[in-house]
N, C-alpha and C positions, 0 to 999 in steps of 0.2 A: 305517545302510548307507552305504557309500562313495559319494560323489558322483563321477560319471564324466563328463568333458568330452572331446570329440574336437575338436581344432583341425586342420582339413583344408585342405591346399593350400599349405603352407609352401614357398616357393621355396628357401630355405636353412634347413633344420631347425635346425642348430646356432645360427645367428644368431637365429632366432626364439626358440629355447629360452633363449638367453642373456638376451634382452629380457624374456621371460616370467618367468624366475627372478628377475631384478633387480626386476621389478614385485612379485612375490610377497613377496620379502624386504623390500621397502620398505613393504609393508602389514603386516609383522610375522610372516609365516609362516615356518616351518622347512621346508625343501625337500630331498627326496631325489631325485636324478636317476639313473635306471637305464638300462642298455644293456649291450652286450658291452664288455669292457675296452678294445678299440681305439677304439670310439666315445667312451667316457668320456675317454680320453686326448686325443682331438681336442677334446672339449668343454672339458676343462681348459684347453687352449691358448686356445680361444675366449673363455673367461671372463677370462683374463689379458689379452687383446688387443683385445676388441671395443669398449671405451669408453676414451677417453683421460682423461676427467675424473672417473671414479668406478671403484670396484672392488667386485665381489661376492665376499665372503669365502667360500671353499670349500676342502674337502679331500676326499681319498678316504676311504671309510668305515673303512678300517683304520688311519687316522691316530690318534695319541694325542689330537689336538685335536677329534676327531669330536663329542664331547659339548658343545663350546662354539662350534661353527661352524654358521652358519645354513643352509649348503648342503653336502650330502654327495653324492659321486659313488660309486654302489654297484652292482656287477654282481649283487649279491644283496640286494635291498631288505629282506628279512626281518631282516637283521643291523643295519639302521639304527636308531639311537635316536630319530630324528626321525619323527613320524607325522602331520604336518599335510598336506603335499602331496607326492605322488609324480608325477614327470614321467617318462614312458616314451619314450625315444628308440630303443628296440629294436623288433623286429618280432614279438615273442611276448608273450603275456599275462604280466605280471610276477608271480612267485610272491609271495604275501604282500600283494598289493595291498589286500585287504579290511581290513588293519590300519591303513590310512591314512584320514583324513577325506575326502581328495579325490585322485582320479587324473586326470591330464591326459595324454591320448594325442596325440602329435604325428604327423601324417600328411603326408608330402611330396607332391610332384607326380609323381614317377616311378611308373610302373604297378606295379612290384613292391611298392613301399611302400603304394600304394592297396589292392592285393590283400590284403596282410598286415593292413592296417587294417580292411578289411571283415570278415576272419576274427575279429579281436579284437572288433569291434562285435557280431557275431553271438554270440560267446561270452558277452559280458556281458548282452546282451538275453535270451538263453535262460535266464540265471540270475536274471532279474527286476530287474536294475539299471535305474534311470532314467538315460537317456543324453541328453546335450545336445551338439549339433553346432554348431561355429562354422566357417563358410567364411571363410578368411582371405586367400585369393588372393594369397599372398606378402607380405601386409602385416605391420605390427607389432602386437603385442598391445595 
């Protein structure tokens, strides 16, 4: 069964996600990041610019390099060939999440984001998933 972690209270979700993804890749995980396409495009820019001394290799899931890149940006995670970690930057339950070893839900500080996060939390709990919550208070992973 997929391990599901909620990281709650991110001041800047994209910045937090970039650090989280970098840490996961550093530990050897293959990561798929999912959200609506405009959010993924913003996250693509974030991954290119957030650190001056290192780079997190990433491509969109439709790239010919998807099979050899440790981070994929996918608006449809079911199409991802990577199944270690799924990071959800969206506000709905990602389709196909059960095909991943681990799902990380990122919840920001804005009330609409919190409300959508509570709905997803309820969805997973009602289906019997064990859930872990991390209060991050805007901090780094």
